[in-house]
DRENFI-457582 format. One line per 5 residues: number of its first residue (from 1); their letters; for each residue x, y, z of N, C-alpha, C. Coordinates in nm, 3 decimals. Each point is the difference from the previous one (the first is absolute). Layout:
<rs>
NUM	a	X,Y,Z,X,Y,Z,X,Y,Z  ... $
</rs>
This chain:
<rs>
1	mvksl	5.524,-8.097,1.922,-0.042,0.024,-0.135,0.067,0.128,-0.050  0.060,-0.004,-0.119,0.064,0.117,-0.057,-0.105,0.079,-0.077  -0.005,0.129,0.027,-0.096,0.089,-0.066,0.077,0.112,-0.066  -0.064,0.068,-0.094,0.061,0.115,-0.066,-0.077,0.125,0.038  0.069,0.110,-0.002,-0.057,0.127,0.038,0.053,0.105,-0.096 $
6	lvrsg	-0.088,0.081,-0.059,0.042,0.109,-0.087,0.000,0.128,0.081  0.112,0.069,0.000,0.011,0.123,0.079,0.074,0.105,-0.081  -0.014,0.124,0.041,0.078,0.109,-0.059,0.120,0.025,0.086  0.117,0.007,-0.063,0.124,0.025,0.072,0.085,0.095,-0.081  0.030,0.117,0.054,0.083,0.096,-0.072,-0.061,0.042,-0.131 $
11	ghlak	-0.133,0.007,-0.008,-0.067,0.042,-0.122,-0.017,-0.112,-0.102  0.045,-0.120,0.032,-0.011,-0.114,-0.091,-0.095,-0.103,0.058  -0.070,-0.069,-0.088,-0.083,-0.110,0.042,0.087,-0.123,0.013  -0.002,-0.064,0.115,0.086,-0.117,0.023,-0.084,-0.114,0.053  0.039,-0.121,-0.040,-0.067,-0.119,0.050,0.097,-0.068,0.096 $
16	tsyyg	-0.048,-0.031,0.119,0.084,-0.069,0.096,-0.070,-0.127,0.047  0.077,-0.097,0.033,-0.054,-0.124,0.054,0.023,-0.002,0.150  -0.091,-0.062,0.073,0.017,-0.011,0.143,-0.066,-0.128,0.048  0.042,-0.044,0.114,-0.059,-0.118,0.059,-0.126,0.041,0.073  -0.112,-0.051,-0.045,-0.129,0.039,0.056,-0.045,-0.089,0.114 $
21	grgfq	0.090,-0.038,0.087,-0.033,-0.086,0.113,-0.077,0.073,0.107  -0.042,-0.073,0.101,-0.077,0.056,0.109,0.077,0.113,0.068  -0.066,0.112,0.021,0.061,0.110,0.071,0.082,0.094,-0.088  0.017,-0.032,-0.130,0.079,0.087,-0.086,-0.084,0.120,-0.043  0.059,0.115,0.003,-0.067,0.123,-0.040,0.054,0.044,-0.136 $
26	peaai	-0.082,0.009,-0.106,0.050,0.047,-0.130,0.064,0.138,0.009  -0.040,0.078,0.100,0.059,0.133,0.017,0.150,-0.008,0.022  0.046,-0.111,0.060,0.144,-0.018,0.023,0.074,-0.009,-0.133  -0.060,-0.066,-0.098,0.063,-0.008,-0.133,0.006,0.138,-0.064  -0.104,0.079,0.017,-0.002,0.136,-0.055,0.106,0.085,0.069 $
31	ayldk	0.009,-0.007,0.130,0.100,0.078,0.074,0.141,-0.037,-0.044  0.025,-0.129,-0.024,0.133,-0.042,-0.044,0.031,0.059,-0.137  -0.097,0.000,-0.091,0.024,0.056,-0.133,0.036,0.148,0.007  -0.061,0.071,0.094,0.027,0.142,0.012,0.144,0.028,0.041  0.070,-0.099,0.058,0.139,0.017,0.041,0.098,-0.016,-0.115 $
36	rrspr	-0.045,-0.052,-0.113,0.089,-0.025,-0.111,0.048,0.132,-0.061  0.127,-0.001,-0.042,0.059,0.119,-0.061,-0.038,0.017,-0.145  -0.038,-0.108,-0.066,-0.033,0.005,-0.142,-0.108,-0.104,-0.030  -0.076,0.022,-0.108,-0.107,-0.095,-0.032,0.056,-0.136,-0.039  -0.076,-0.103,0.030,0.039,-0.137,-0.033,-0.096,-0.049,-0.109 $
41	ysfia	0.056,-0.062,-0.103,-0.078,-0.045,-0.114,0.005,-0.152,-0.014  -0.106,-0.058,-0.056,0.004,-0.141,-0.036,0.109,-0.018,-0.104  0.082,-0.102,0.021,0.112,-0.025,-0.090,0.041,-0.145,0.021  0.000,-0.078,-0.106,0.033,-0.141,0.011,0.136,-0.024,-0.065  0.091,-0.060,0.077,0.134,-0.033,-0.050,0.060,-0.107,0.088 $
46	saeli	0.098,-0.071,-0.053,0.070,-0.099,0.083,0.104,0.072,0.085  0.027,-0.056,0.117,0.095,0.061,0.093,0.075,-0.106,0.077  0.112,0.042,0.055,0.080,-0.086,0.086,0.046,0.084,0.118  -0.011,-0.055,0.120,0.051,0.065,0.121,0.120,-0.079,0.047  0.103,0.071,0.040,0.122,-0.066,0.047,0.037,0.057,0.135 $
51	derad	0.005,-0.087,0.101,0.054,0.036,0.130,0.147,-0.039,-0.005  0.087,0.099,-0.025,0.142,-0.028,-0.021,0.068,-0.052,0.126  -0.046,0.043,0.117,0.062,-0.047,0.125,-0.020,-0.150,0.019  -0.121,-0.047,-0.031,-0.030,-0.142,0.020,0.018,-0.082,-0.129  0.035,0.068,-0.110,0.016,-0.064,-0.131,-0.126,-0.078,-0.037 $
56	vrias	-0.116,0.068,0.013,-0.130,-0.060,-0.032,-0.065,0.081,-0.110  -0.057,-0.072,-0.098,-0.071,0.064,-0.112,-0.144,-0.050,-0.003  -0.092,0.092,-0.030,-0.141,-0.036,-0.013,-0.051,0.056,-0.132  -0.057,-0.086,-0.083,-0.066,0.046,-0.122,-0.136,0.056,0.038  -0.040,0.106,-0.068,-0.123,0.068,0.036,-0.062,0.063,-0.124 $
61	rvsel	-0.110,0.071,0.022,-0.067,0.073,-0.107,-0.042,0.136,0.054  0.031,0.105,-0.073,-0.044,0.134,0.036,-0.148,0.012,-0.037  -0.081,0.055,0.091,-0.140,0.026,-0.034,-0.033,0.149,0.007  0.079,0.076,0.076,-0.017,0.145,0.007,0.137,0.065,0.005  0.010,0.119,-0.061,0.128,0.067,-0.011,-0.017,0.150,0.022 $
66	slhgc	0.098,0.060,0.069,0.002,0.145,0.017,0.144,0.047,-0.014  0.019,0.130,0.005,0.133,0.058,-0.010,0.089,-0.040,0.116  -0.060,-0.031,0.115,0.077,-0.028,0.121,-0.006,-0.144,0.050  -0.079,-0.086,-0.067,-0.010,-0.137,0.045,-0.097,-0.081,-0.082  -0.027,-0.121,0.047,-0.091,-0.088,-0.072,-0.062,-0.102,0.095 $
71	yldmm	-0.100,-0.070,-0.052,-0.058,-0.113,0.073,0.034,-0.125,-0.079  0.051,-0.101,0.069,0.041,-0.124,-0.063,-0.087,-0.115,0.049  -0.059,-0.073,-0.093,-0.081,-0.118,0.034,0.093,-0.118,0.022  -0.013,-0.067,0.115,0.078,-0.121,0.029,-0.058,-0.069,0.121  0.021,-0.128,0.009,-0.057,-0.079,0.110,0.078,0.018,0.131 $
76	npfpk	0.132,0.005,-0.008,0.082,0.007,0.121,0.092,0.122,-0.003  -0.056,0.118,0.027,0.083,0.121,-0.007,0.102,0.008,0.115  0.105,0.076,-0.024,0.097,0.028,0.106,-0.070,0.080,0.110  0.049,-0.005,0.122,-0.059,0.077,0.110,0.019,0.151,-0.019  -0.088,0.076,0.065,0.009,0.146,0.001,0.140,0.040,0.048 $
81	gtlvv	0.059,0.099,-0.068,0.131,0.051,0.038,0.116,-0.065,-0.073  -0.024,-0.109,-0.073,0.108,-0.068,-0.072,0.050,0.088,-0.114  0.132,0.016,-0.009,0.061,0.073,-0.110,0.021,-0.097,-0.116  -0.047,0.039,-0.118,0.006,-0.088,-0.117,0.043,0.079,-0.123  0.038,-0.072,-0.103,0.017,0.058,-0.133,-0.120,-0.047,-0.080 $
86	vkiaa	-0.070,0.094,-0.063,-0.116,-0.033,-0.083,0.042,0.015,-0.145  -0.027,-0.105,-0.078,0.023,0.004,-0.145,-0.133,-0.021,-0.068  -0.033,0.089,-0.094,-0.127,-0.008,-0.074,0.032,0.001,-0.148  -0.067,-0.088,-0.074,0.016,-0.005,-0.146,-0.138,0.011,-0.064  -0.012,0.092,-0.096,-0.125,0.016,-0.075,0.036,0.040,-0.142 $
91	gdaff	-0.048,-0.076,-0.096,0.036,0.027,-0.139,0.150,-0.014,-0.015  0.062,0.100,-0.060,0.146,-0.003,-0.017,0.071,0.087,0.103  -0.075,0.046,0.101,0.058,0.089,0.102,0.025,-0.077,0.130  0.094,0.051,0.076,0.043,-0.064,0.124,0.016,0.106,0.108  -0.030,-0.038,0.125,0.009,0.091,0.114,0.067,-0.075,0.115 $
96	kaksk	0.084,0.072,0.073,0.067,-0.058,0.117,0.015,0.108,0.106  -0.035,-0.034,0.124,0.012,0.097,0.109,0.023,-0.069,0.133  0.085,0.061,0.082,0.009,-0.041,0.139,-0.128,0.047,0.065  -0.063,-0.089,0.077,-0.134,0.026,0.051,-0.017,-0.055,0.140  -0.119,0.028,0.056,-0.031,-0.048,0.134,-0.145,-0.044,0.004 $
101	iiysq	-0.026,-0.114,0.064,-0.137,-0.048,0.019,-0.065,0.089,0.106  -0.110,0.068,-0.036,-0.064,0.088,0.098,-0.126,-0.062,0.060  -0.058,-0.098,-0.068,-0.103,-0.082,0.062,-0.004,-0.134,-0.071  -0.035,-0.102,0.076,0.003,-0.137,-0.049,-0.132,-0.067,0.033  -0.062,-0.064,-0.100,-0.128,-0.066,0.018,0.016,-0.147,-0.041 $
106	pnmga	0.014,-0.092,0.098,0.017,-0.142,-0.034,-0.108,-0.049,-0.096  0.040,-0.083,-0.095,-0.088,-0.057,-0.102,-0.057,0.103,-0.097  0.050,0.124,0.004,-0.049,0.103,-0.091,0.114,0.075,-0.068  0.088,0.062,0.080,0.107,0.078,-0.061,0.063,0.097,0.097  0.068,0.100,-0.059,0.073,0.097,0.083,0.004,0.136,-0.069 $
111	gvvfl	-0.002,0.104,0.082,0.022,0.137,-0.047,0.147,0.032,0.016  0.056,0.062,-0.103,0.144,0.028,-0.004,0.021,0.148,-0.028  0.093,0.061,0.070,0.041,0.138,-0.030,0.138,-0.006,-0.064  0.017,0.077,-0.109,0.130,0.006,-0.066,0.089,0.098,0.077  0.120,-0.045,0.038,0.093,0.083,0.075,0.108,0.063,-0.088 $
116	qvepd	0.048,-0.076,-0.097,0.108,0.048,-0.086,-0.021,-0.055,-0.141  -0.031,0.089,-0.094,-0.029,-0.038,-0.138,0.108,0.058,-0.091  0.056,-0.085,-0.086,0.102,0.046,-0.094,-0.065,0.079,-0.112  0.074,0.095,-0.064,-0.058,0.086,-0.104,-0.067,-0.076,-0.115  0.061,-0.107,-0.050,-0.063,-0.076,-0.109,-0.131,-0.062,0.046 $
121	sqasl	-0.002,-0.049,0.121,-0.122,-0.059,0.055,-0.107,0.106,0.023  0.042,0.118,0.043,-0.094,0.110,0.021,-0.071,0.036,-0.131  0.076,0.002,-0.108,-0.058,0.031,-0.132,-0.104,-0.105,-0.039  0.029,-0.128,0.022,-0.097,-0.107,-0.029,-0.125,0.017,0.085  0.019,0.026,0.128,-0.112,0.017,0.092,-0.090,0.114,-0.046 $
126	erwld	0.059,0.113,-0.037,-0.079,0.115,-0.044,-0.077,-0.030,-0.129  0.061,-0.075,-0.093,-0.071,-0.038,-0.124,-0.119,-0.090,0.034  0.022,-0.098,0.089,-0.110,-0.089,0.038,-0.114,0.078,0.066  0.034,0.093,0.087,-0.103,0.077,0.070,-0.075,0.091,-0.096  0.070,0.060,-0.096,-0.068,0.082,-0.101,-0.103,-0.083,-0.075 $
131	gaekd	0.040,-0.121,-0.041,-0.092,-0.089,-0.070,-0.117,-0.042,0.087  0.026,-0.031,0.125,-0.105,-0.042,0.093,-0.099,0.115,0.026  0.052,0.122,0.011,-0.088,0.115,0.022,-0.089,0.023,-0.121  0.056,-0.012,-0.119,-0.081,0.017,-0.122,-0.108,-0.108,-0.009  0.036,-0.124,0.032,-0.099,-0.108,0.001,-0.111,0.029,0.100 $
136	nqrqa	0.038,0.050,0.117,-0.095,0.031,0.105,-0.096,0.111,-0.045  0.053,0.101,-0.067,-0.083,0.111,-0.048,-0.098,-0.047,-0.108  0.048,-0.090,-0.089,-0.087,-0.055,-0.105,-0.115,-0.079,0.063  0.031,-0.079,0.102,-0.103,-0.081,0.065,-0.100,0.086,0.076  0.047,0.113,0.054,-0.089,0.089,0.076,-0.094,0.076,-0.092 $
141	g	0.035,0.006,-0.129,-0.087,0.064,-0.098,0.032,0.141,-0.017 $
</rs>
């Protein structure tokens, strides 16, 4: 069963999802959040992952975004350690980065870290994060 957990990470309130199966400790989700370099925000956008070595493409959806990575919803994610190109489109903006799958959850999605982001893509990412942070602050009251 997938559950959500609200935690504080880096001074920000963050919502994380975790598998609430037998033996799972919610503290593990909190500990993982504390390792993040930057806050992760809810952000919905279409995405595509490309494994250039195997010439495989997977359509996906971004559900969380940060300065250093994102979480992608998909049924059949690439395995942990796979090097991919991530393309994200939201509104009239576009993002592209060489990335790496850092964790993979079958039937759910994958966590991705951005390894190499081009300057134009970095500008789009920062605009999206500014908007997401403002939305988050409005919702927090």
